[in-house]
C-alpha positions in Angstrom: -45.2 24.9 12.7 -45.9 24.4 9.0 -43.4 26.1 6.7 -41.1 27.0 9.5 -38.2 25.9 7.2 -38.3 26.2 3.4 -36.0 23.6 1.9 -34.8 24.0 -1.7 -33.0 21.4 -3.8 -30.2 23.4 -5.5 -27.7 22.8 -8.2 -24.2 24.4 -8.0 -22.5 24.8 -11.4 -18.9 25.8 -11.7 -18.3 28.7 -14.1 -14.6 29.4 -13.5 -12.0 27.3 -11.7 -13.1 26.9 -8.1 -10.7 25.9 -5.3 -11.6 25.3 -1.7 -8.5 24.5 0.4 -8.3 21.4 2.6 -5.8 23.1 4.9 -2.1 23.8 4.5 -1.3 20.5 6.3 -3.1 18.6 3.4 -1.4 20.4 0.6 0.6 18.1 -1.7 4.4 18.2 -1.3 6.5 17.1 -4.2 8.5 14.0 -3.4 6.3 13.2 -0.4 2.7 13.4 -1.5 3.1 13.2 -5.3 5.6 12.5 -8.0 5.7 13.7 -11.6 6.4 11.5 -14.6 6.0 12.7 -18.2 4.1 15.8 -17.1 1.6 13.6 -15.2 1.1 14.0 -11.5 0.7 10.8 -9.5 -0.8 11.2 -6.0 1.0 8.7 -3.8 -1.0 6.3 -1.6 1.2 4.7 1.1 -1.3 2.0 1.9 -1.3 0.9 -1.7 2.5 1.0 -1.8 2.6 -1.2 1.3 0.1 -3.6 -0.2 2.1 -3.8 -3.4 5.0 -5.2 -1.3 7.6 -2.4 -1.9 10.4 -1.7 0.6 8.7 0.9 2.9 11.9 1.7 4.7 13.6 2.6 1.5 10.6 4.6 0.3 10.5 6.5 3.6 14.1 7.5 3.0 13.2 8.8 -0.4 10.1 10.6 0.9 12.2 12.3 3.7 14.7 13.5 1.1 11.9 14.4 -1.4 13.7 12.2 -3.9 10.9 11.5 -6.3 13.2 10.4 -9.1 14.2 7.4 -6.9 10.6 6.8 -6.0 9.7 6.6 -9.7 12.6 4.2 -10.4 11.7 2.0 -7.4 8.0 1.8 -8.3 8.7 1.5 -12.1 5.8 0.8 -14.3 3.4 0.3 -11.4 2.9 4.0 -10.6 -0.9 3.8 -11.4 -1.2 0.8 -9.0 0.1 2.7 -6.0 -1.6 6.1 -6.6 -5.0 7.6 -5.8 -7.2 8.0 -8.8 -6.0 8.7 -12.3 -2.8 10.7 -13.0 -3.5 14.4 -13.5 -2.1 16.7 -16.1 0.4 19.1 -14.6 -0.1 22.5 -16.2 3.4 23.7 -15.4 6.5 22.4 -13.7 6.9 23.5 -10.1 8.6 22.6 -6.9 6.0 24.4 -4.8 3.3 22.7 -2.8 0.0 22.1 -4.6 -3.1 23.5 -3.0 -5.3 20.5 -2.4 -9.1 20.6 -2.7 -11.2 19.6 0.3 -12.6 16.0 0.0 -15.3 13.9 1.5 -13.5 11.7 4.0 -15.6 8.7 3.1 -16.0 8.9 -0.7 -12.8 10.8 -1.4 -14.8 13.1 -3.8 -14.3 16.9 -3.8 -16.9 18.8 -1.8 -18.0 22.4 -1.5 -18.8 22.7 2.2 -22.0 24.3 3.2 -20.0 26.6 5.5 -18.1 27.9 2.4 -21.3 28.7 0.6 -22.7 30.3 3.7 -19.5 32.4 4.1 -19.7 33.7 0.5 -23.4 34.6 0.8 -22.7 36.3 4.2 -20.1 38.6 2.6 -22.7 39.6 -0.1 -25.5 40.2 2.4 -23.2 42.3 4.6 -23.1 45.0 2.0 -26.9 44.9 1.5 -27.8 45.0 5.2 -25.4 47.6 6.6 -25.9 51.3 6.9 -23.6 53.7 5.1 -21.0 54.0 7.9 -21.6 50.6 9.5 -18.6 48.2 9.3 -19.0 45.9 12.3 -20.4 42.5 11.3 -21.8 41.7 14.8 -23.9 44.8 14.7 -25.2 43.9 11.2 -25.7 40.1 11.6 -26.1 39.7 15.4 -23.8 37.9 17.9 -23.3 34.1 17.3 -22.4 33.8 21.0 -25.9 35.1 21.9 -27.5 32.7 19.5 -29.0 35.5 17.4 -26.7 35.5 14.3 -28.9 36.0 11.3 -27.0 33.4 9.2 -28.5 30.7 11.5 -31.6 31.1 9.3 -29.7 30.4 6.1 -28.3 26.9 5.9 -26.5 25.1 3.1 -25.7 21.4 2.8 -22.3 20.2 1.7 -22.3 19.6 -2.1 -20.3 16.8 -3.6 -18.7 16.8 -7.0 -17.0 14.2 -9.3 -13.7 15.5 -10.5 -11.0 18.1 -10.1 -8.3 19.5 -12.4 -5.0 21.2 -11.7 -4.8 24.9 -12.7 -1.8 27.2 -12.8 -2.4 30.6 -11.2 -0.5 33.9 -11.4 -0.9 37.2 -9.6 -1.9 40.1 -11.8 -0.4 43.1 -10.0 -0.1 46.9 -10.5 3.3 48.6 -10.9 3.9 52.3 -11.1 5.8 53.6 -14.2 6.1 57.0 -15.6 3.8 58.5 -13.0 1.0 56.0 -13.8 -0.2 52.6 -12.9 -0.1 49.7 -15.4 -0.8 46.0 -15.0 1.9 43.4 -14.7 2.6 39.9 -13.4 4.4 38.9 -10.2 7.4 36.7 -11.0 8.9 37.0 -7.6 8.0 38.4 -4.1 9.3 41.8 -5.1 9.3 41.4 -8.9 6.4 42.5 -11.1 7.0 42.4 -14.9 5.9 40.7 -18.1 4.0 37.4 -18.0 5.8 34.1 -17.3 3.9 31.0 -16.8 6.4 29.8 -14.2 8.0 31.4 -11.2 6.0 32.7 -8.3 3.0 30.7 -9.4 0.7 28.5 -7.4 -1.0 25.3 -8.7 -4.5 24.7 -7.3 -6.5 21.6 -7.4 -9.8 23.0 -8.6 -13.3 22.1 -9.8 -13.3 22.8 -13.6 -16.0 24.8 -15.4 -19.2 22.9 -16.1 -18.9 20.6 -13.1 -22.2 20.4 -11.2 -23.2 19.2 -7.8 -26.5 18.8 -6.0 -27.3 20.0 -2.5 -29.9 21.9 -0.5 -30.6 25.3 0.8 -32.8 26.0 3.9 -34.3 29.4 4.5 -36.1 29.7 7.9 -38.4 32.6 6.9 -41.2 31.7 9.3 -38.9 31.2 12.3 -37.1 34.5 11.6 -40.5 36.3 11.4 -41.5 34.9 14.8 -38.4 35.8 16.7 -36.2 38.1 14.5 -37.9 41.5 15.0 -37.0 41.7 18.7 -33.4 40.7 18.1 -32.4 42.1 14.7 -31.9 45.5 13.2 -32.3 45.8 9.4 -35.3 43.5 10.0 -37.1 44.2 6.7 -34.0 43.7 4.6 -33.2 40.4 6.3 -36.8 39.3 6.0 -36.6 40.1 2.3 -33.6 37.8 1.5 -35.3 34.8 3.2 -37.3 34.5 0.0 -35.4 32.4 -2.6 -36.3 34.8 -5.4 -35.2 37.9 -3.4 -32.0 36.2 -2.3 -31.1 35.4 -5.8 -31.8 39.0 -6.8 -29.6 40.4 -4.1 -26.7 38.0 -5.0 -27.0 38.9 -8.7 -27.1 42.6 -7.9 -23.9 42.3 -5.9 -22.1 40.1 -8.5 -23.1 42.5 -11.4 -21.7 45.5 -9.5 -18.6 43.6 -8.6 -17.9 42.4 -12.1 -18.5 46.0 -13.5 -15.9 47.3 -11.1 -13.5 44.4 -12.0 -14.0 45.2 -15.7 -13.1 48.8 -15.1 -10.0 47.8 -13.1 -8.6 45.5 -15.9 -9.6 47.9 -18.6 -7.9 50.8 -16.8 -4.7 48.9 -15.8 -3.9 46.7 -18.8 -0.6 44.9 -19.0 1.9 45.6 -21.8 1.2 42.2 -23.4 -2.5 42.7 -23.0 -3.3 39.4 -21.3 -5.7 41.5 -19.4 -7.9 41.5 -22.5 -8.4 37.7 -22.0 -9.4 38.5 -18.4 -11.9 41.1 -19.6 -13.3 38.5 -22.0 -14.0 36.2 -19.0 -15.6 39.1 -17.1 -17.9 39.9 -20.1 -19.0 36.3 -20.3 -19.9 36.2 -16.6 -21.8 39.5 -16.8 -23.8 38.2 -19.7 -24.7 35.0 -17.7 -26.4 37.0 -14.9 -30.1 36.6 -15.6 -32.5 39.5 -15.7 -35.3 37.4 -14.1 -33.1 36.2 -11.3 -34.1 32.6 -12.0 -30.7 31.7 -10.8 -27.8 33.5 -9.3 -24.0 33.9 -9.9 -21.4 34.7 -7.2 -17.8 34.4 -6.4 -16.4 32.3 -3.5 -13.3 30.6 -2.0 -9.7 30.6 -3.1 -8.7 33.5 -5.3 -11.7 35.6 -4.3 -9.6 38.5 -3.3 -10.1 41.5 -1.0 -12.8 43.1 -3.1 -15.1 40.1 -3.4 -15.3 39.7 0.3 -16.0 42.5 2.9 -13.6 44.9 1.2 -16.0 45.5 -1.7 -18.4 47.7 0.1 -15.8 50.4 0.8 -15.3 51.4 -2.8 -17.4 52.7 -5.7 -14.7 51.4 -8.1 -11.3 49.7 -7.9 -9.2 52.4 -9.4 -6.0 53.3 -7.6 -4.9 56.9 -6.9 -1.8 56.4 -4.7 0.4 53.9 -2.8 1.7 53.7 0.6 5.4 54.5 1.0 6.1 52.7 4.2 7.1 49.1 3.9 6.0 46.5 1.4 2.2 46.6 0.8 -0.2 44.8 -1.4 -2.8 47.6 -1.7 -2.8 51.1 -2.9 -4.8 54.0 -1.5 -8.1 55.5 -2.6 -9.2 58.6 -0.6 -6.9 57.6 2.2 -8.2 54.0 2.3 -6.4 50.8 1.2 -7.6 49.3 -2.1 -6.4 45.9 -3.4 -4.1 46.2 -6.4 -3.6 42.5 -7.2 -5.7 39.7 -8.5 -5.2 35.9 -8.7 -5.8 34.6 -12.2 -6.4 31.0 -13.2 -4.6 30.1 -16.5 -5.8 27.2 -18.7 -4.1 27.4 -22.1 -5.3 30.7 -23.6 -8.1 31.1 -21.0 -7.3 33.7 -18.2 -10.1 33.5 -15.6 -11.1 35.1 -12.4 -11.4 32.3 -9.9 -14.3 30.9 -8.0 -17.4 31.9 -9.9 -20.4 29.6 -9.5 -24.0 29.4 -10.7 -26.7 28.4 -8.2 -30.2 27.4 -9.3 -33.2 25.3 -8.2 -33.1 21.7 -9.3 -35.9 20.3 -11.3 -37.8 17.2 -10.3 -36.2 15.3 -13.2 -32.7 16.4 -12.0 -33.4 15.3 -8.5 -34.7 12.0 -9.6 -31.7 11.4 -11.8 -29.4 12.6 -9.0 -31.0 10.3 -6.5 -30.8 7.3 -8.9 -27.1 8.1 -9.4 -26.5 8.3 -5.6 -28.4 5.1 -5.1 -26.2 3.4 -7.8 -23.1 4.9 -6.1 -24.3 3.7 -2.7 -24.8 0.2 -4.1 -21.4 0.2 -5.7 -19.9 1.5 -2.5 -21.7 -1.3 -0.6 -20.4 -3.8 -3.1 -17.0 -2.4 -2.9 -17.1 -2.5 0.9 -18.3 -6.1 0.8 -15.6 -7.0 -1.7 -12.9 -5.3 0.4 -14.3 -7.2 3.4 -14.0 -10.5 1.5 -10.5 -9.6 0.4 -9.6 -8.6 4.0 -11.2 -11.8 5.4 -9.4 -13.9 2.8 -6.1 -12.1 3.6 -6.7 -12.8 7.3 -7.5 -16.4 6.5 -4.3 -16.8 4.5 -2.4 -15.1 7.3 -3.9 -17.5 9.8 -3.1 -20.4 7.4 0.5 -19.1 7.2 0.7 -18.9 10.9 -0.5 -22.5 11.4 1.7 -23.8 8.6 4.7 -22.0 10.1 4.0 -23.7 13.4 3.6 -27.1 11.6 6.8 -26.4 9.6 8.8 -25.7 12.7 7.4 -28.8 14.5 8.2 -31.0 11.5 11.7 -29.7 11.2 12.3 -30.5 14.9 10.9 -34.0 14.5 13.0 -34.5 11.4 16.2 -33.5 13.1 15.5 -35.7 16.1 14.7 -38.7 13.9 17.9 -38.2 11.9 20.0 -38.0 15.0 18.5 -41.2 16.2 19.3 -42.8 12.8 15.6 -43.1 11.7 16.4 -41.9 8.2 13.1 -42.9 6.6 11.1 -41.2 9.4 13.3 -38.1 9.1 12.8 -38.1 5.3 9.0 -38.2 5.7 9.1 -35.3 8.1 11.3 -33.3 5.8 9.1 -34.0 2.8 6.0 -32.8 4.8 7.9 -29.6 5.8 8.9 -29.1 2.1 5.3 -29.3 1.1 4.7 -26.2 3.3 7.8 -24.2 2.4 9.7 -25.1 -0.8 13.2 -24.0 0.3 16.4 -25.0 -1.4 17.9 -25.8 2.0 15.2 -28.4 2.8 15.4 -29.8 -0.7 19.2 -30.3 -0.3 18.7 -32.0 3.1 16.1 -34.3 1.5 18.5 -35.3 -1.3 21.3 -36.0 1.2 19.0 -38.2 3.4 17.9 -40.1 0.3 21.6 -40.8 -0.5 22.2 -41.8 3.2 19.3 -44.2 3.0 20.6 -45.7 -0.3 24.0 -46.1 1.3 22.5 -47.7 4.3 20.5 -50.0 2.1 23.6 -51.1 0.3 25.4 -51.7 3.6 22.4 -53.6 4.9 22.3 -55.7 1.8 26.0 -56.4 2.2 25.5 -57.4 5.8 22.6 -59.6 4.9 24.7 -61.3 2.2 27.5 -61.7 4.7 25.1 -63.1 7.2 23.6 -65.5 4.7 27.1 -66.6 3.7 27.9 -67.1 7.4 24.8 -69.1 8.0 25.5 -71.2 5.0 29.0 -71.8 6.2 27.8 -72.6 9.7 25.3 -75.1 8.2 28.0 -76.5 5.9 30.1 -77.1 9.0 33.3 -79.1 8.8 32.3 -80.6 5.4 34.9 -78.0 4.3 37.5 -80.5 5.5 36.5 -82.9 2.7 36.7 -80.3 -0.1 38.8 -81.2 -3.2 40.8 -79.1 -5.5 40.7 -79.1 -9.3 43.1 -82.1 -9.4 40.8 -84.1 -7.2 43.1 -83.9 -4.2 42.0 -82.9 -0.7 42.7 -79.3 0.1 43.3 -80.0 3.7 46.6 -81.9 3.9 48.1 -80.9 7.2 46.8 -80.2 10.7 47.4 -76.5 10.3 44.8 -76.5 7.5 42.4 -78.2 9.9 43.1 -75.7 12.7 42.5 -72.7 10.4 39.1 -74.0 9.1 37.9 -75.1 12.6 38.8 -71.7 14.0 37.0 -70.0 11.1 33.9 -72.0 11.6 33.9 -71.4 15.4 34.3 -67.7 14.8 31.4 -67.5 12.3 29.1 -69.7 14.3 30.1 -67.9 17.5 30.6 -71.3 19.3 33.3 -72.0 21.9 33.4 -75.7 21.0 32.6 -77.9 18.1 29.2 -79.5 18.3 29.3 -83.3 18.4 27.6 -83.6 15.0 30.8 -82.3 13.5 33.1 -85.0 15.0 32.7 -87.4 12.1 34.2 -84.9 9.6 37.0 -84.1 12.1 37.7 -87.8 12.8 38.1 -88.9 9.2 40.2 -85.8 8.3 42.6 -86.3 11.2 42.9 -90.0 10.4 43.6 -89.2 6.7 46.3 -86.7 7.6 47.9 -89.0 10.2 48.0 -91.7 7.5 50.0 -89.3 5.3 52.7 -89.0 8.0 55.5 -91.2 6.8 58.3 -90.1 9.0 58.6 -91.2 12.6 59.3 -87.7 13.8 56.0 -86.5 12.2 54.0 -89.2 14.0 55.3 -88.3 17.4 52.9 -85.4 17.7 50.0 -87.7 16.9 50.8 -90.5 19.3 50.3 -88.9 22.7 47.2 -87.0 24.0 49.3 -84.3 25.7 50.8 -83.2 22.4 50.0 -79.8 20.9 47.8 -81.4 18.2 45.5 -83.2 20.7 45.6 -80.4 23.2 44.2 -78.2 20.4 41.6 -80.8 19.5 40.7 -81.0 23.2 39.9 -77.3 23.2 37.4 -77.9 20.4 35.8 -81.1 21.6 36.6 -81.6 25.3 38.6 -84.4 26.8 36.2 -87.4 26.4 35.3 -86.7 22.8 39.0 -86.1 22.0 39.9 -89.5 23.5 37.3 -91.1 21.2 38.7 -89.3 18.2 42.2 -90.2 19.2 41.3 -93.9 19.3 39.6 -93.7 16.0 42.7 -92.1 14.4 45.0 -94.8 15.6 42.7 -97.6 14.9 43.9 -99.9 12.2 
């Protein structure tokens, strides 16, 4: 059916600080969700803290104890690196939870949910639709359970905004004095007095004035016309507000009446310090902004809206107070036997004292929509690029982790091989394994082991060199044989003069050559030496040992040369 739904592109502009709560569980707790440094609030991001490599166990202890001073000391000058967004100006010192604004889970940007807009409009339309004594919403709007709730024909999209700001809020409250009511400020649960910026205050994360967001409004005029008459009372009124122009008109009518009543309230019940004059100035500005041609509309919504801006408003012609309940602690006075709110939540920004939650809604121009769509396209491309970049970073991190895992395996395997090689005495092989391991992990322990092995190798090389020299000397001496028996001293005399000298040198040669007997090629040296020594024996007693083969001398020679060769040598020695 053509025209069954009329969709309008709308702009929502913030006029006074607007806060829409994300839920008490998402409020910011000091020392857990945020820290304060130099009057700047830093929203802690645990994922960023972990990524930055800080000790999470220690931080968790600080968070559990709400010890934000220790958190600041631990994080040091890297606060901005581990926090969400830019630091926010803290309007006043507080230990209370900060009321967080609801965010888009994907973009992290603040949003005004379509349900919040719908709820604000619903409260306004209730007053317009109802009969004088009608106060039950289901009779006025229909029953949602039966599928005939009028607000199904009014639909808002969520609207995204760019930035928020922290606002201090105080409660303007009436106190009785001298038989009359005057304005004051709550500084405690049961304390109302002069204004203090601190004490019994609440800080709200809010959209600041002049912030704008783009969304859509759908009015199902044709659908309501086709099915609404049989299900809905107040049909004509409901049909009326399904026109965008008439909807704006009804909203502005309600807001104007509401602000006039609020103006009367603050004018009637001024505080001693006359901060209420600043509130009145805000009200006057808002009244002046309501257009006569209803080309746009202004209304109040969300946190700080108060009793009168919601369903309580329709009960009263004005917000004056003529009495109070005497039973228990109450937040409202009485007017004609009915409760009337006697407190207001005020947002404070320097010298500005504002009613909270006023917004301006108007139709977006083609140029605005084009610019908005271009901006969203750019943001989407940036988001895609960011996602791709984060993907690359993640993949690179995973690659490095896999590389680390593989290298750790190689490292452990190399250490095992190195230790085995060292135990087996393969120092060079062990050194190579340790050097390969060191190229993976440069630890002082491995470096010290490498230096020790190098020293071991150097020592072994010196030992080997010494052994080689000894072996060379041995081989040379073996090759030299019994020529040693013919060596002369400096005087030109034979060094070997007695048999004992022969015996010592023969034994030394046999030991070095690892022979049990003298080879026959050494007999000549032995013969001539023994003959020379025998010739030197001048005494008969000295010759006795040389003259018989069974003597000690020749028995010794027989061990070296055997019996037959000894007999030959014996004969040679005694030969003239």
